[in-house]
KOLZA-431271 format. One record per atom (N, C-alpha, C): x, y, z; residue number from 1; atom name. Coordinates in nm, 4 decimals, decimal comma. Example, Ala and Ser with C-alpha at 12.3 -4.5 7.8 and 13.67 -1.06 7.14 Angstrom:
2
PT        c1        c2        c3  num  atomo
PT    1,3190   -0,5690    0,7800    1      N
PT    1,2300   -0,4500    0,7800    1     CA
PT    1,3200   -0,3300    0,7800    1      C
PT    1,2850   -0,2250    0,7080    2      N
PT    1,3670   -0,1060    0,7140    2     CA
PT    1,2900    0,0030    0,7870    2      C
***
This chain:
197
PT        c1        c2        c3  num  atomo
PT    9,3559   17,1991  -16,5842    1      N
PT    9,2567   17,2498  -16,4770    1     CA
PT    9,1398   17,3753  -16,5515    1      C
PT    9,0465   17,3740  -16,4965    2      N
PT    8,9175   17,4249  -16,5474    2     CA
PT    8,9165   17,5861  -16,4398    2      C
PT    8,9210   17,6713  -16,5342    3      N
PT    8,8550   17,8078  -16,4795    3     CA
PT    8,7292   17,8401  -16,4871    3      C
PT    8,6636   17,8771  -16,4124    4      N
PT    8,4996   17,9087  -16,4146    4     CA
PT    8,4767   18,0136  -16,5326    4      C
PT    8,5935   18,0740  -16,5719    5      N
PT    8,5582   18,1580  -16,7120    5     CA
PT    8,5528   18,1092  -16,8461    5      C
PT    8,6008   17,9973  -16,8264    6      N
PT    8,6449   17,8879  -16,9445    6     CA
PT    8,4543   17,8301  -16,9401    6      C
PT    8,4100   17,7960  -16,8495    7      N
PT    8,2522   17,7711  -16,8531    7     CA
PT    8,1680   17,8424  -16,8784    7      C
PT    8,1535   17,9645  -16,8079    8      N
PT    8,0493   18,0702  -16,8060    8     CA
PT    8,0870   18,2071  -16,8029    8      C
PT    8,0052   18,2806  -16,8478    9      N
PT    8,0524   18,4270  -16,8031    9     CA
PT    8,0164   18,4593  -16,6954    9      C
PT    8,0770   18,5265  -16,5936   10      N
PT    8,0163   18,6051  -16,4933   10     CA
PT    7,9869   18,7249  -16,4683   10      C
PT    8,0064   18,8099  -16,5833   11      N
PT    7,9321   18,8973  -16,5709   11     CA
PT    7,8148   18,9571  -16,5465   11      C
PT    7,7784   19,0359  -16,4743   12      N
PT    7,6429   19,0898  -16,4398   12     CA
PT    7,5734   19,1282  -16,5731   12      C
PT    7,4462   19,0788  -16,5947   13      N
PT    7,3462   19,1379  -16,6691   13     CA
PT    7,2718   19,2391  -16,6257   13      C
PT    7,3460   19,3540  -16,6231   14      N
PT    7,2541   19,4770  -16,5643   14     CA
PT    7,1431   19,5384  -16,6563   14      C
PT    7,0721   19,5941  -16,5890   15      N
PT    6,9684   19,6798  -16,6212   15     CA
PT    7,0002   19,8274  -16,6953   15      C
PT    7,1204   19,8731  -16,6304   16      N
PT    7,1719   20,0043  -16,6546   16     CA
PT    7,3442   20,0011  -16,6609   16      C
PT    7,3958   20,0954  -16,7633   17      N
PT    7,5281   20,0725  -16,7556   17     CA
PT    7,6217   20,0952  -16,6349   17      C
PT    7,7034   20,0270  -16,5788   18      N
PT    7,7727   20,0265  -16,4592   18     CA
PT    7,9265   20,0001  -16,4817   18      C
PT    7,9888   20,0626  -16,4272   19      N
PT    8,1531   20,0548  -16,4227   19     CA
PT    8,2037   19,9047  -16,4334   19      C
PT    8,3115   19,8810  -16,4912   20      N
PT    8,3441   19,7382  -16,5092   20     CA
PT    8,3954   19,6726  -16,3642   20      C
PT    8,4153   19,7244  -16,2855   21      N
PT    8,4480   19,6587  -16,1387   21     CA
PT    8,2942   19,5985  -16,0925   21      C
PT    8,2271   19,6758  -16,1151   22      N
PT    8,1016   19,6136  -16,0410   22     CA
PT    8,0444   19,5187  -16,1628   22      C
PT    8,0386   19,5268  -16,2994   23      N
PT    7,9804   19,4076  -16,3463   23     CA
PT    8,0497   19,2938  -16,3864   23      C
PT    8,1722   19,2951  -16,3338   24      N
PT    8,2928   19,2037  -16,3174   24     CA
PT    8,2793   19,0920  -16,2003   24      C
PT    8,2192   19,1868  -16,0965   25      N
PT    8,2394   19,1461  -15,9329   25     CA
PT    8,1641   19,0163  -15,9213   25      C
PT    8,2178   18,9080  -15,8658   26      N
PT    8,0924   18,7821  -15,8311   26     CA
PT    8,2350   18,7320  -15,7203   26      C
PT    8,1743   18,6323  -15,6229   27      N
PT    8,2182   18,5842  -15,5220   27     CA
PT    8,2428   18,4265  -15,5729   27      C
PT    8,3734   18,4175  -15,6049   28      N
PT    8,4125   18,2504  -15,6210   28     CA
PT    8,4691   18,2283  -15,4947   28      C
PT    8,4743   18,0728  -15,5246   29      N
PT    8,5344   17,9839  -15,4070   29     CA
PT    8,6637   17,9159  -15,4404   29      C
PT    8,6552   17,9028  -15,5823   30      N
PT    8,7793   17,8342  -15,6408   30     CA
PT    8,8753   17,9631  -15,6832   30      C
PT    9,0167   17,9724  -15,5791   31      N
PT    9,1101   18,0500  -15,5751   31     CA
PT    9,2301   17,9530  -15,5678   31      C
PT    9,3243   18,0479  -15,6684   32      N
PT    9,4474   17,9754  -15,6997   32     CA
PT    9,5585   17,9762  -15,5534   32      C
PT    9,5607   17,8669  -15,5061   33      N
PT    9,6548   17,8293  -15,3968   33     CA
PT    9,7576   17,8960  -15,4019   33      C
PT    9,8605   17,9140  -15,5458   34      N
PT    9,9810   17,9718  -15,5466   34     CA
PT    9,9813   18,1243  -15,5814   34      C
PT    9,8862   18,1539  -15,6222   35      N
PT    9,8512   18,3295  -15,6301   35     CA
PT    9,9018   18,3960  -15,4801   35      C
PT    9,9704   18,5200  -15,5253   36      N
PT   10,0026   18,5919  -15,4147   36     CA
PT    9,9541   18,7286  -15,4317   36      C
PT    9,9306   18,8377  -15,3526   37      N
PT    9,8898   18,9546  -15,3744   37     CA
PT    9,9982   19,0122  -15,3461   37      C
PT   10,0408   19,1080  -15,4319   38      N
PT   10,1560   19,2147  -15,3927   38     CA
PT   10,1197   19,3011  -15,2888   38      C
PT   10,2291   19,3415  -15,2333   39      N
PT   10,1896   19,4330  -15,0971   39     CA
PT   10,1347   19,5353  -15,1534   39      C
PT   10,1890   19,6073  -15,2501   40      N
PT   10,1535   19,7352  -15,2989   40     CA
PT    9,9918   19,7237  -15,3400   40      C
PT    9,9591   19,6183  -15,4004   41      N
PT    9,8233   19,5985  -15,4566   41     CA
PT    9,7343   19,5786  -15,3479   41      C
PT    9,7999   19,4934  -15,2377   42      N
PT    9,7203   19,5058  -15,1063   42     CA
PT    9,6974   19,6395  -15,0323   42      C
PT    9,8022   19,7313  -15,0196   43      N
PT    9,7914   19,8425  -14,9850   43     CA
PT    9,6880   19,9461  -15,0288   43      C
PT    9,6655   19,9077  -15,1888   44      N
PT    9,5680   19,9895  -15,2629   44     CA
PT    9,4774   19,9437  -15,2535   44      C
PT    9,4193   19,8254  -15,1802   45      N
PT    9,2825   19,7749  -15,1776   45     CA
PT    9,2485   19,8217  -15,0219   45      C
PT    9,3289   19,8287  -14,9294   46      N
PT    9,2927   19,8767  -14,8218   46     CA
PT    9,3052   20,0563  -14,8312   46      C
PT    9,3435   20,1034  -14,9389   47      N
PT    9,3175   20,2777  -14,9277   47     CA
PT    9,1976   20,2745  -14,9596   47      C
PT    9,1436   20,1927  -15,0633   48      N
PT    9,0079   20,1940  -15,0948   48     CA
PT    8,9235   20,2305  -15,0007   48      C
PT    8,9617   20,1239  -14,8862   49      N
PT    8,8639   20,1062  -14,7409   49     CA
PT    8,8686   20,2444  -14,6925   49      C
PT    9,0001   20,2859  -14,6510   50      N
PT    9,0138   20,4132  -14,5869   50     CA
PT    8,9412   20,5134  -14,6482   50      C
PT    8,9198   20,5380  -14,7686   51      N
PT    8,8165   20,6636  -14,8197   51     CA
PT    8,6801   20,6463  -14,8358   51      C
PT    8,6400   20,5147  -14,7550   52      N
PT    8,5138   20,4914  -14,7497   52     CA
PT    8,4044   20,6186  -14,6979   52      C
PT    8,2802   20,6668  -14,6739   53      N
PT    8,2100   20,7504  -14,6030   53     CA
PT    8,1708   20,6902  -14,4937   53      C
PT    8,1834   20,7873  -14,3949   54      N
PT    8,1279   20,6979  -14,2869   54     CA
PT    8,0660   20,8515  -14,1888   54      C
PT    7,9768   20,8050  -14,0986   55      N
PT    7,9239   20,8952  -14,0058   55     CA
PT    8,0052   20,9704  -13,9413   55      C
PT    7,9971   21,0910  -13,9300   56      N
PT    8,0906   21,2165  -13,8701   56     CA
PT    8,2295   21,1866  -13,9467   56      C
PT    8,2547   21,1119  -14,0244   57      N
PT    8,3898   21,0543  -14,0485   57     CA
PT    8,4403   20,9920  -13,9358   57      C
PT    8,3837   20,9131  -13,8504   58      N
PT    8,4447   20,8652  -13,7422   58     CA
PT    8,5220   20,7570  -13,7797   58      C
PT    8,5127   20,6813  -13,9363   59      N
PT    8,6018   20,5792  -13,9432   59     CA
PT    8,6231   20,4257  -13,8347   59      C
PT    8,4711   20,3872  -13,8175   60      N
PT    8,4950   20,2877  -13,7399   60     CA
PT    8,5214   20,1565  -13,7573   60      C
PT    8,6159   20,1542  -13,8852   61      N
PT    8,6237   20,0046  -13,9309   61     CA
PT    8,7855   19,9699  -13,8876   61      C
PT    8,7857   19,8620  -13,8452   62      N
PT    8,9348   19,7951  -13,8466   62     CA
PT    8,9387   19,6766  -13,9129   62      C
PT    9,0533   19,6429  -13,9463   63      N
PT    9,0814   19,5367  -14,0676   63     CA
PT    9,2204   19,4413  -13,9757   63      C
PT    9,2028   19,2948  -13,9706   64      N
PT    9,3167   19,2142  -13,9516   64     CA
PT    9,3323   19,1970  -14,0740   64      C
PT    9,4473   19,1897  -14,1217   65      N
PT    9,4990   19,1354  -14,2746   65     CA
PT    9,5861   18,9884  -14,2308   65      C
PT    9,5592   18,8947  -14,3342   66      N
PT    9,6305   18,7904  -14,2601   66     CA
PT    9,6798   18,7112  -14,4000   66      C
PT    9,7728   18,7045  -14,4361   67      N
PT    9,8278   18,6228  -14,5641   67     CA
PT    9,8243   18,4771  -14,5538   67      C
PT    9,7993   18,4316  -14,6807   68      N
PT    9,8231   18,2333  -14,6572   68     CA
PT    9,9407   18,2336  -14,6050   68      C
PT    9,9802   18,1085  -14,5273   69      N
PT   10,0708   18,0787  -14,5024   69     CA
PT   10,1603   18,1263  -14,3780   69      C
PT   10,0703   18,2265  -14,3265   70      N
PT   10,0783   18,2725  -14,1830   70     CA
PT   10,0448   18,1864  -14,0381   70      C
PT   10,0843   18,2823  -13,9606   71      N
PT    9,9980   18,2298  -13,8383   71     CA
PT    9,8847   18,2751  -13,8249   71      C
PT    9,8550   18,4191  -13,8467   72      N
PT    9,7175   18,4886  -13,8575   72     CA
PT    9,6252   18,3889  -13,9352   72      C
PT    9,6537   18,3528  -14,0756   73      N
PT    9,5560   18,3012  -14,1469   73     CA
PT    9,5243   18,1657  -14,0776   73      C
PT    9,6106   18,1015  -14,0518   74      N
PT    9,6070   17,9615  -13,9676   74     CA
PT    9,5008   17,9512  -13,8781   74      C
PT    9,5059   18,0715  -13,7662   75      N
PT    9,4376   18,0893  -13,6857   75     CA
PT    9,2901   18,1513  -13,7191   75      C
PT    9,2747   18,2075  -13,8234   76      N
PT    9,1102   18,2498  -13,9152   76     CA
PT    9,0669   18,1178  -13,9643   76      C
PT    9,1823   18,0294  -14,0272   77      N
PT    9,1185   17,9098  -14,0793   77     CA
PT    9,0352   17,8433  -14,0046   77      C
PT    9,0940   17,8175  -13,8800   78      N
PT    9,0846   17,7057  -13,7749   78     CA
PT    8,9356   17,7461  -13,6957   78      C
PT    8,8890   17,8851  -13,7144   79      N
PT    8,7870   17,9265  -13,6651   79     CA
PT    8,6613   17,9658  -13,7632   79      C
PT    8,6895   17,9066  -13,8758   80      N
PT    8,5676   17,9513  -13,9779   80     CA
PT    8,4651   17,7643  -13,9902   80      C
PT    8,3691   17,8226  -14,0295   81      N
PT    8,2821   17,6758  -14,0128   81     CA
PT    8,3426   17,5922  -14,1213   81      C
PT    8,3277   17,4502  -14,1297   82      N
PT    8,3697   17,3888  -14,2015   82     CA
PT    8,3342   17,4030  -14,3503   82      C
PT    8,2145   17,4504  -14,4012   83      N
PT    8,1903   17,4691  -14,5644   83     CA
PT    8,2584   17,5865  -14,6002   83      C
PT    8,3286   17,7005  -14,5302   84      N
PT    8,4098   17,7982  -14,5640   84     CA
PT    8,5470   17,6976  -14,5586   84      C
PT    8,6037   17,6482  -14,4554   85      N
PT    8,7220   17,5969  -14,4612   85     CA
PT    8,7694   17,5133  -14,5642   85      C
PT    8,6511   17,4468  -14,6251   86      N
PT    8,6859   17,3519  -14,7493   86     CA
PT    8,7470   17,4358  -14,8697   86      C
PT    8,7332   17,5579  -14,8718   87      N
PT    8,7675   17,6183  -15,0035   87     CA
PT    8,8639   17,7555  -14,9746   87      C
PT    8,8424   17,8302  -14,8409   88      N
PT    8,9193   17,9524  -14,8055   88     CA
PT    9,0609   17,9284  -14,8026   88      C
PT    9,0915   17,8210  -14,7600   89      N
PT    9,2389   17,8011  -14,7689   89     CA
PT    9,3434   17,8564  -14,8844   89      C
PT    9,2519   17,8399  -14,9990   90      N
PT    9,3174   17,8740  -15,1086   90     CA
PT    9,3391   18,0257  -15,1235   90      C
PT    9,2836   18,1085  -15,0443   91      N
PT    9,2870   18,2552  -15,0841   91     CA
PT    9,3907   18,3084  -15,0401   91      C
PT    9,4290   18,4017  -15,0920   92      N
PT    9,5825   18,4592  -15,0871   92     CA
PT    9,5811   18,5289  -14,9579   92      C
PT    9,4573   18,5934  -14,9032   93      N
PT    9,4832   18,6869  -14,8167   93     CA
PT    9,2912   18,6781  -14,7406   93      C
PT    9,3288   18,6786  -14,6199   94      N
PT    9,1979   18,6655  -14,5214   94     CA
PT    9,2187   18,8264  -14,4680   94      C
PT    9,0669   18,8783  -14,4820   95      N
PT    9,0883   19,0250  -14,3873   95     CA
PT    8,9606   19,0222  -14,3047   95      C
PT    8,9729   19,0250  -14,1878   96      N
PT    8,8565   19,0250  -14,0980   96     CA
PT    8,8224   19,1593  -14,0275   96      C
PT    8,6843   19,1605  -14,1101   97      N
PT    8,6187   19,3115  -14,0920   97     CA
PT    8,5554   19,3200  -13,9377   97      C
PT    8,5897   19,4474  -13,9141   98      N
PT    8,5557   19,4728  -13,7703   98     CA
PT    8,4818   19,5921  -13,7240   98      C
PT    8,4089   19,6025  -13,6741   99      N
PT    8,3268   19,7558  -13,6447   99     CA
PT    8,3611   19,7821  -13,5112   99      C
PT    8,3982   19,8737  -13,4765  100      N
PT    8,4494   19,9799  -13,3661  100     CA
PT    8,2935   20,0277  -13,3217  100      C
PT    8,2165   19,9880  -13,2113  101      N
PT    8,0848   20,0188  -13,1954  101     CA
PT    8,0561   20,1119  -13,0629  101      C
PT    8,1911   20,1403  -13,0168  102      N
PT    8,1743   20,2282  -12,8766  102     CA
PT    8,2984   20,3123  -12,9045  102      C
PT    8,3099   20,4570  -12,9033  103      N
PT    8,4295   20,5366  -12,9407  103     CA
PT    8,5184   20,5375  -12,8105  103      C
PT    8,5915   20,6227  -12,8216  104      N
PT    8,7172   20,6123  -12,6964  104     CA
PT    8,6719   20,6922  -12,5923  104      C
PT    8,5513   20,7597  -12,5706  105      N
PT    8,4692   20,8245  -12,4766  105     CA
PT    8,3693   20,7611  -12,4243  105      C
PT    8,3609   20,6362  -12,5015  106      N
PT    8,2706   20,5568  -12,4140  106     CA
PT    8,1073   20,5681  -12,5009  106      C
PT    8,0939   20,6577  -12,5903  107      N
PT    7,9701   20,6870  -12,6971  107     CA
PT    7,9381   20,5574  -12,8146  107      C
PT    7,8242   20,5187  -12,8080  108      N
PT    7,7854   20,4496  -12,9254  108     CA
PT    7,8228   20,4774  -13,0326  108      C
PT    7,8538   20,4034  -13,1542  109      N
PT    7,8574   20,4461  -13,2737  109     CA
PT    7,7436   20,3409  -13,3282  109      C
PT    7,6294   20,3832  -13,3356  110      N
PT    7,5019   20,3114  -13,4216  110     CA
PT    7,5218   20,2725  -13,5404  110      C
PT    7,6062   20,3708  -13,6036  111      N
PT    7,6292   20,3337  -13,7579  111     CA
PT    7,7240   20,2546  -13,7801  111      C
PT    7,8158   20,2042  -13,6962  112      N
PT    7,9436   20,1523  -13,6976  112     CA
PT    7,9505   20,0271  -13,8515  112      C
PT    7,8582   19,9494  -13,7821  113      N
PT    7,8641   19,8305  -13,8882  113     CA
PT    7,8459   19,8785  -14,0080  113      C
PT    7,7101   19,9660  -14,0307  114      N
PT    7,6780   20,0116  -14,1711  114     CA
PT    7,8247   20,0673  -14,2314  114      C
PT    7,8916   20,1576  -14,1435  115      N
PT    8,0059   20,2142  -14,2261  115     CA
PT    8,1045   20,1233  -14,2308  115      C
PT    8,1327   20,0178  -14,1797  116      N
PT    8,2428   19,9030  -14,2014  116     CA
PT    8,1830   19,8275  -14,3614  116      C
PT    8,0433   19,8334  -14,3402  117      N
PT    7,9940   19,7774  -14,4729  117     CA
PT    8,0357   19,8361  -14,6057  117      C
PT    8,0263   19,9848  -14,5857  118      N
PT    8,0860   20,0619  -14,6938  118     CA
PT    8,2198   20,0504  -14,7186  118      C
PT    8,3093   20,0319  -14,6188  119      N
PT    8,4610   20,0285  -14,6259  119     CA
PT    8,4749   19,8794  -14,7041  119      C
PT    8,3941   19,7860  -14,6589  120      N
PT    8,4620   19,6497  -14,7311  120     CA
PT    8,3995   19,6774  -14,8711  120      C
PT    8,2763   19,7302  -14,8843  121      N
PT    8,2379   19,7465  -15,0448  121     CA
PT    8,3520   19,8029  -15,1344  121      C
PT    8,4079   19,9317  -15,0886  122      N
PT    8,5086   20,0102  -15,1530  122     CA
PT    8,6286   19,8932  -15,1546  122      C
PT    8,6655   19,8340  -15,0579  123      N
PT    8,7723   19,7480  -15,0672  123     CA
PT    8,7741   19,6372  -15,1965  123      C
PT    8,6241   19,5850  -15,1704  124      N
PT    8,5744   19,4562  -15,2665  124     CA
PT    8,6127   19,5267  -15,4032  124      C
PT    8,5600   19,6475  -15,4525  125      N
PT    8,5627   19,7159  -15,5934  125     CA
PT    8,7021   19,7192  -15,6302  125      C
PT    8,7635   19,7800  -15,5209  126      N
PT    8,9180   19,8082  -15,5722  126     CA
PT    8,9613   19,6858  -15,5790  126      C
PT    8,9527   19,5784  -15,5003  127      N
PT    8,9988   19,4560  -15,5627  127     CA
PT    8,9721   19,3932  -15,6598  127      C
PT    8,8751   19,4118  -15,7256  128      N
PT    8,8299   19,3869  -15,8528  128     CA
PT    8,8842   19,4470  -15,9455  128      C
PT    8,8934   19,5813  -15,9324  129      N
PT    8,9599   19,6712  -16,0162  129     CA
PT    9,1183   19,6235  -16,0412  129      C
PT    9,1779   19,5550  -15,9496  130      N
PT    9,3175   19,5156  -15,9476  130     CA
PT    9,3183   19,3785  -16,0198  130      C
PT    9,2266   19,3276  -16,0589  131      N
PT    9,2081   19,1979  -16,0955  131     CA
PT    9,2186   19,0518  -16,0183  131      C
PT    9,1727   19,0941  -15,9290  132      N
PT    9,1338   18,9988  -15,8264  132     CA
PT    8,9987   18,9616  -15,7912  132      C
PT    8,9728   18,8602  -15,7054  133      N
PT    8,8330   18,8454  -15,6519  133     CA
PT    8,8151   18,8139  -15,5233  133      C
PT    8,6859   18,8711  -15,4510  134      N
PT    8,6762   18,8256  -15,2870  134     CA
PT    8,5493   18,7733  -15,2814  134      C
PT    8,5483   18,7146  -15,1783  135      N
PT    8,4273   18,6381  -15,1402  135     CA
PT    8,3840   18,7018  -14,9846  135      C
PT    8,2789   18,7316  -14,9446  136      N
PT    8,2492   18,7704  -14,8018  136     CA
PT    8,1733   18,6480  -14,7452  136      C
PT    8,2216   18,6314  -14,6194  137      N
PT    8,1740   18,4989  -14,5283  137     CA
PT    8,1494   18,5496  -14,3912  137      C
PT    8,0407   18,5085  -14,3588  138      N
PT    7,9851   18,4976  -14,2252  138     CA
PT    7,9798   18,3713  -14,1374  138      C
PT    8,0503   18,2637  -14,2006  139      N
PT    8,0339   18,1356  -14,1360  139     CA
PT    8,1581   18,1334  -14,0549  139      C
PT    8,1615   18,1868  -13,9373  140      N
PT    8,2786   18,1731  -13,8581  140     CA
PT    8,2604   18,2006  -13,6828  140      C
PT    8,3333   18,1450  -13,6173  141      N
PT    8,3125   18,1822  -13,4695  141     CA
PT    8,3728   18,3188  -13,4326  141      C
PT    8,3022   18,4034  -13,4442  142      N
PT    8,3426   18,5590  -13,4044  142     CA
PT    8,3973   18,5749  -13,2791  142      C
PT    8,3270   18,5051  -13,1761  143      N
PT    8,4185   18,5048  -13,0532  143     CA
PT    8,5598   18,4714  -13,0216  143      C
PT    8,5463   18,3453  -13,0871  144      N
PT    8,6687   18,2980  -13,0919  144     CA
PT    8,7993   18,3845  -13,1686  144      C
PT    8,7590   18,4381  -13,2729  145      N
PT    8,8396   18,5017  -13,3443  145     CA
PT    8,8432   18,6414  -13,2798  145      C
PT    8,7664   18,6810  -13,1712  146      N
PT    8,7946   18,8049  -13,1056  146     CA
PT    8,8976   18,7963  -12,9867  146      C
PT    8,8868   18,6730  -12,9463  147      N
PT    8,9722   18,6214  -12,8262  147     CA
PT    9,0986   18,6036  -12,8925  147      C
PT    9,1252   18,5386  -12,9897  148      N
PT    9,2578   18,4996  -13,0490  148     CA
PT    9,3510   18,6119  -13,0540  148      C
PT    9,2724   18,7258  -13,0954  149      N
PT    9,3562   18,8280  -13,1658  149     CA
PT    9,3768   18,9366  -13,0492  149      C
PT    9,2793   18,9166  -12,9141  150      N
PT    9,2888   19,0055  -12,8095  150     CA
PT    9,2342   19,1289  -12,8470  150      C
PT    9,1177   19,1176  -12,9056  151      N
PT    9,0400   19,2416  -12,9554  151     CA
PT    8,9746   19,3357  -12,8294  151      C
PT    8,9617   19,4656  -12,8174  152      N
PT    8,9282   19,5253  -12,7316  152     CA
PT    8,7460   19,5197  -12,7330  152      C
PT    8,6753   19,5210  -12,6249  153      N
PT    8,5440   19,4739  -12,5922  153     CA
PT    8,4729   19,5642  -12,7245  153      C
PT    8,4892   19,6924  -12,7348  154      N
PT    8,4319   19,7782  -12,8101  154     CA
PT    8,4512   19,7106  -12,9803  154      C
PT    8,5255   19,6266  -13,0040  155      N
PT    8,5267   19,6066  -13,1354  155     CA
PT    8,4467   19,4558  -13,1467  155      C
PT    8,3850   19,4833  -13,2602  156      N
PT    8,3319   19,3687  -13,3312  156     CA
PT    8,3582   19,3038  -13,4545  156      C
PT    8,3568   19,1657  -13,4437  157      N
PT    8,3974   19,0991  -13,5564  157     CA
PT    8,2951   19,0683  -13,6338  157      C
PT    8,2897   19,1141  -13,7754  158      N
PT    8,1489   19,1405  -13,8399  158     CA
PT    8,1535   19,0348  -13,9747  158      C
PT    8,2753   19,0350  -14,0045  159      N
PT    8,2465   18,9159  -14,1543  159     CA
PT    8,4238   18,9346  -14,1694  159      C
PT    8,4378   18,8020  -14,3001  160      N
PT    8,5644   18,7954  -14,3198  160     CA
PT    8,5544   18,7908  -14,4490  160      C
PT    8,6505   18,8974  -14,5484  161      N
PT    8,7010   18,8936  -14,6768  161     CA
PT    8,8075   18,8095  -14,7365  161      C
PT    8,7571   18,7111  -14,8222  162      N
PT    8,8876   18,6385  -14,8863  162     CA
PT    8,9200   18,7007  -15,0173  162      C
PT    9,0540   18,7183  -15,0633  163      N
PT    9,0981   18,7868  -15,1643  163     CA
PT    9,2042   18,6713  -15,2429  163      C
PT    9,1637   18,7017  -15,3651  164      N
PT    9,2835   18,6044  -15,4400  164     CA
PT    9,2489   18,5814  -15,5854  164      C
PT    9,3207   18,5218  -15,6726  165      N
PT    9,3072   18,5138  -15,7951  165     CA
PT    9,2334   18,3722  -15,8302  165      C
PT    9,1567   18,3728  -15,9270  166      N
PT    9,0835   18,2361  -15,9613  166     CA
PT    9,1352   18,1552  -15,9818  166      C
PT    9,0761   18,0325  -15,9068  167      N
PT    9,1665   17,9131  -15,9414  167     CA
PT    9,0758   17,8042  -16,0018  167      C
PT    9,1316   17,6715  -15,9861  168      N
PT    9,0721   17,5739  -16,0649  168     CA
PT    8,9516   17,5016  -15,9943  168      C
PT    8,8190   17,5299  -16,0447  169      N
PT    8,6842   17,4801  -16,0196  169     CA
PT    8,7066   17,3275  -15,9795  169      C
PT    8,7822   17,2560  -16,0630  170      N
PT    8,7822   17,1109  -16,0398  170     CA
PT    8,8168   17,0564  -15,9070  170      C
PT    8,9147   17,1799  -15,8165  171      N
PT    8,9450   17,1581  -15,6752  171     CA
PT    8,8071   17,1313  -15,6060  171      C
PT    8,7071   17,1856  -15,6423  172      N
PT    8,5963   17,2189  -15,5436  172     CA
PT    8,5305   17,0935  -15,5753  172      C
PT    8,4530   17,0559  -15,4322  173      N
PT    8,3620   16,9573  -15,4294  173     CA
PT    8,2378   16,9676  -15,5006  173      C
PT    8,1610   16,8843  -15,5429  174      N
PT    8,0488   16,8869  -15,6198  174     CA
PT    7,9418   16,9931  -15,6122  174      C
PT    7,9294   16,9997  -15,4558  175      N
PT    7,8267   17,1418  -15,4384  175     CA
PT    7,8701   17,2444  -15,4479  175      C
PT    7,9844   17,2626  -15,4383  176      N
PT    8,0766   17,4093  -15,4604  176     CA
PT    8,0904   17,4282  -15,6010  176      C
PT    8,1299   17,3161  -15,6847  177      N
PT    8,1335   17,3832  -15,8088  177     CA
PT    7,9974   17,4049  -15,8739  177      C
PT    7,8912   17,3319  -15,8453  178      N
PT    7,7618   17,3478  -15,9123  178     CA
PT    7,7449   17,4973  -15,8500  178      C
PT    7,7609   17,5482  -15,7374  179      N
PT    7,7401   17,6727  -15,7133  179     CA
PT    7,8118   17,7712  -15,7724  179      C
PT    7,9554   17,7160  -15,8305  180      N
PT    8,0251   17,8224  -15,8840  180     CA
PT    7,9945   17,8675  -16,0323  180      C
PT    7,9237   17,7686  -16,0651  181      N
PT    7,9044   17,8021  -16,2349  181     CA
PT    7,7438   17,8302  -16,2449  181      C
PT    7,6626   17,8219  -16,1350  182      N
PT    7,5486   17,8713  -16,1499  182     CA
PT    7,4881   17,9985  -16,2442  182      C
PT    7,3994   18,0554  -16,2783  183      N
PT    7,3662   18,1354  -16,3454  183     CA
PT    7,3500   18,2382  -16,2265  183      C
PT    7,3873   18,3800  -16,2669  184      N
PT    7,3934   18,4675  -16,1299  184     CA
PT    7,2473   18,5332  -16,1660  184      C
PT    7,1755   18,5402  -16,0449  185      N
PT    7,0481   18,6428  -16,0395  185     CA
PT    7,0810   18,7325  -15,9575  185      C
PT    6,9690   18,8255  -15,9576  186      N
PT    6,9372   18,9379  -15,8996  186     CA
PT    6,7996   19,0108  -15,8896  186      C
PT    6,7148   19,0249  -15,7838  187      N
PT    6,6093   19,0568  -15,8024  187     CA
PT    6,6040   19,2033  -15,9048  187      C
PT    6,4637   19,2224  -15,9552  188      N
PT    6,4840   19,3481  -16,0243  188     CA
PT    6,4520   19,4538  -15,9766  188      C
PT    6,4937   19,5684  -16,0039  189      N
PT    6,4872   19,6951  -15,9146  189     CA
PT    6,3501   19,7086  -15,8537  189      C
PT    6,2527   19,6925  -15,9491  190      N
PT    6,1007   19,7025  -15,8997  190     CA
PT    6,0857   19,6450  -15,7600  190      C
PT    6,1424   19,5312  -15,7536  191      N
PT    6,1153   19,4476  -15,6370  191     CA
PT    6,1971   19,4948  -15,5091  191      C
PT    6,2720   19,5947  -15,5235  192      N
PT    6,3269   19,6606  -15,3963  192     CA
PT    6,3317   19,7921  -15,3718  192      C
PT    6,2831   19,8704  -15,4899  193      N
PT    6,2646   20,0085  -15,4801  193     CA
PT    6,1223   20,0441  -15,4952  193      C
PT    6,0768   20,1349  -15,3914  194      N
PT    5,9135   20,1427  -15,3566  194     CA
PT    5,9330   20,3015  -15,4342  194      C
PT    6,0092   20,3427  -15,4564  195      N
PT    5,9676   20,5052  -15,5205  195     CA
PT    6,0960   20,5541  -15,5785  195      C
PT    6,0674   20,6130  -15,7114  196      N
PT    6,1476   20,6647  -15,7896  196     CA
PT    6,2512   20,6409  -15,8853  196      C
PT    6,2201   20,4817  -15,9057  197      N
PT    6,2524   20,4282  -16,0114  197     CA
PT    6,1646   20,3984  -16,1347  197      C
***
């Protein structure tokens, strides 16, 4: 078995010191198909999302949590794009990230997707702190997921987060394996900050 950590360091080469979960965070596709995320660990990860900031403290995020081996997991896996189906079935948990875009009184929540993104970011960093890895996905049929879980009209399926432990890179196809071990790159601060850095 070849773990990606045997092949190359995945730690970010940062231009300023960051906390360990941010330096160590990356998005693997090789997950251990036997690993289980304990219930308390999963609750801790979701608690981090709970305490994310949101406009007017509206907390417009909703999550569907599906563990590998459950009907919900299978339902999600069947509605993923083929390239995600190839690897995501090895994750321990799939979380559907949902934005509630209209409140109970019918008012639009224009920042709901932004707030959901913050909640998912908190979830991601906490998962990394817990020794797990995450991978965000956009390749899926959102309408089919919406229908399968009978979500209300004011809830929008935005993304799916995989959570699990690192697995065997050699189980990936050649294209995915190459991505898994490729050097990590980011734009320099000056490329996206216009004032103040």
